[in-house]
Backbone bond lengths (Angstrom), bond angles and torsions (degrees), N, CA, C in turn:
res aa  C-N    CA-C-N  psi(-1)  N-CA   C-N-CA  omega(-1)  CA-C   N-CA-C  phi
1 X - - - 1.406 - - 1.560 117.50 -
2 X 1.326 106.90 -41.80 1.575 112.33 -176.68 1.619 109.09 -66.71
3 X 1.275 112.22 -29.00 1.469 117.74 -178.16 1.640 105.76 -69.69
4 X 1.252 114.16 -37.40 1.553 116.55 -176.86 1.572 105.90 -68.00
5 X 1.431 116.04 -46.12 1.446 115.38 179.97 1.602 111.51 -65.67
6 X 1.223 119.08 -40.48 1.348 123.80 176.14 1.667 111.12 -55.42
7 X 1.232 115.01 -51.65 1.480 122.27 170.90 1.590 114.51 -50.60
8 X 1.353 108.43 -51.82 1.561 113.02 178.05 1.366 117.01 -59.73
9 X 1.432 114.20 -40.69 1.505 119.96 179.84 1.604 112.47 -71.65
10 X 1.341 114.31 -50.20 1.368 120.01 -173.65 1.536 113.56 -80.85
11 X 1.202 117.22 -29.14 1.549 123.16 -175.92 1.496 111.56 -95.42
12 X 1.400 116.14 -25.20 1.577 112.73 -176.66 1.499 108.89 -124.06
13 X 1.357 122.21 -55.16 1.348 127.48 -168.52 1.573 110.50 -67.44
14 X 1.372 113.86 -55.42 1.555 111.98 -179.75 1.510 114.73 -59.17
15 X 1.440 114.92 -42.63 1.530 112.67 -176.17 1.558 107.54 -62.16
16 X 1.427 122.66 -35.28 1.346 127.91 -174.03 1.542 106.42 -70.52
17 X 1.285 121.17 -44.56 1.405 124.86 176.81 1.631 112.71 -62.11
18 X 1.360 112.51 -41.13 1.468 113.25 175.93 1.662 113.35 -65.61
19 X 1.275 108.29 -39.88 1.527 116.74 -175.72 1.640 104.27 -67.82
20 X 1.296 120.60 -36.27 1.397 125.29 178.24 1.521 111.57 -67.48
21 X 1.306 116.02 -37.22 1.465 124.96 -178.62 1.512 102.84 -68.34
22 X 1.178 122.30 -49.78 1.417 126.89 -171.62 1.573 105.99 -63.10
23 X 1.238 116.45 -43.54 1.566 118.02 -178.25 1.655 109.36 -70.94
24 X 1.277 111.32 -37.63 1.437 112.04 -178.60 1.565 111.96 -79.22
25 X 1.311 116.81 -17.59 1.410 118.23 177.42 1.761 111.45 -70.60
26 X 1.133 107.22 -16.34 1.557 113.67 172.80 1.507 110.11 -61.17
27 X 1.368 116.39 -29.41 1.540 117.50 -169.02 1.583 109.76 -114.25
28 X 1.391 117.54 -17.34 1.406 116.99 175.80 1.493 115.25 -117.40
29 X 1.285 116.74 135.01 1.502 122.32 -173.67 1.440 114.69 -74.53
30 X 1.309 115.57 -32.83 1.492 118.78 -179.68 1.567 110.22 -74.59
31 X 1.288 116.02 -41.91 1.423 123.92 174.41 1.582 111.10 -62.84
32 X 1.309 116.94 -38.94 1.433 122.29 179.39 1.498 111.34 -63.72
33 X 1.302 119.10 -37.80 1.380 129.59 -178.51 1.636 107.35 -71.57
34 X 1.264 115.91 -37.55 1.506 121.01 175.00 1.381 113.57 -65.94
35 X 1.362 122.77 -46.94 1.390 130.48 -174.57 1.489 103.61 -70.02
36 X 1.289 124.14 -51.17 1.566 127.12 -172.89 1.570 102.98 -67.78
37 X 1.341 118.83 -36.07 1.524 113.36 178.06 1.471 111.91 -64.74
38 X 1.313 121.95 -37.10 1.440 124.54 178.53 1.455 110.78 -62.58
39 X 1.289 115.93 -34.28 1.576 119.79 -178.70 1.523 108.11 -72.61
40 X 1.256 113.31 -39.23 1.525 118.20 -175.40 1.502 120.52 -89.53
41 X 1.408 114.15 -9.50 1.418 117.40 177.27 1.449 123.82 -57.31
42 X 1.336 113.30 -38.85 1.497 118.20 176.98 1.562 112.09 -65.90
43 X 1.362 117.36 -47.75 1.456 118.41 178.79 1.459 108.88 -61.29
44 X 1.307 120.74 -44.04 1.475 118.09 178.87 1.492 117.08 -58.54
45 X 1.350 115.93 -37.57 1.467 123.09 178.56 1.543 109.76 -68.12
46 X 1.306 114.35 -38.68 1.554 114.74 176.52 1.508 112.59 -67.04
47 X 1.446 116.23 -39.17 1.408 119.56 177.00 1.486 114.09 -64.67
48 X 1.342 117.36 -38.05 1.497 124.44 177.60 1.591 107.48 -59.40
49 X 1.276 117.60 -56.85 1.538 121.71 -178.33 1.418 112.56 -62.18
50 X 1.510 120.83 -29.24 1.310 114.75 175.06 1.596 117.05 -78.07
51 X 1.260 110.52 -17.30 1.582 112.76 177.97 1.556 118.14 -92.34
52 X 1.325 109.68 -9.58 1.527 113.74 179.40 1.564 111.23 -108.95
53 X 1.267 112.36 156.41 1.452 116.37 178.53 1.627 110.25 -75.11
54 X 1.284 115.49 137.28 1.537 119.57 -173.85 1.700 107.19 -65.78
55 X 1.217 114.53 139.73 1.478 123.00 178.77 1.584 105.81 -109.17
56 X 1.251 112.98 157.78 1.593 115.10 -176.07 1.497 103.39 -71.06
57 X 1.282 122.09 -37.04 1.538 123.31 -174.47 1.439 110.55 -129.26
58 X 1.392 122.44 136.65 1.317 121.23 172.06 1.641 106.25 -120.48
59 X 1.323 112.77 138.19 1.443 118.68 175.68 1.466 107.87 -109.89
60 X 1.306 116.39 134.14 1.588 117.59 170.75 1.409 109.40 -111.13
61 X 1.370 116.61 140.32 1.386 122.17 177.78 1.591 107.44 -128.94
62 X 1.282 120.27 143.47 1.408 124.68 178.31 1.436 108.55 -124.70
63 X 1.340 118.10 130.34 1.461 121.38 172.84 1.491 106.95 -141.76
64 X 1.310 113.34 145.55 1.412 120.30 178.64 1.634 110.29 -74.90
65 X 1.258 116.38 138.05 1.542 120.65 -178.13 1.630 104.14 -89.20
66 X 1.254 107.54 164.32 1.451 111.11 177.47 1.521 111.67 -71.75
67 X 1.376 116.69 -24.33 1.444 115.66 178.78 1.493 115.94 -68.29
68 X 1.428 123.16 -15.58 1.430 124.53 176.70 1.422 110.50 -74.22
69 X 1.396 118.59 -19.18 1.528 112.39 -177.52 1.618 108.54 -103.13
70 X 1.102 121.17 8.34 1.589 124.19 175.72 1.509 113.49 -113.96
């Protein structure tokens, strides 16, 4: 049963939400920034790590910003 739900979410629901967000981003500026930021994030990370000296250990922290709640 978990496999069915995983397929429904990953195969149907998530792509529909992504497609809807792409279409709605044509009309909303904040949504447009979010969608374009997701497309550009990997290239920005690659560019950042090319420009810095490598460190022996890297720690990643994630925290919600206040802007996510307004």
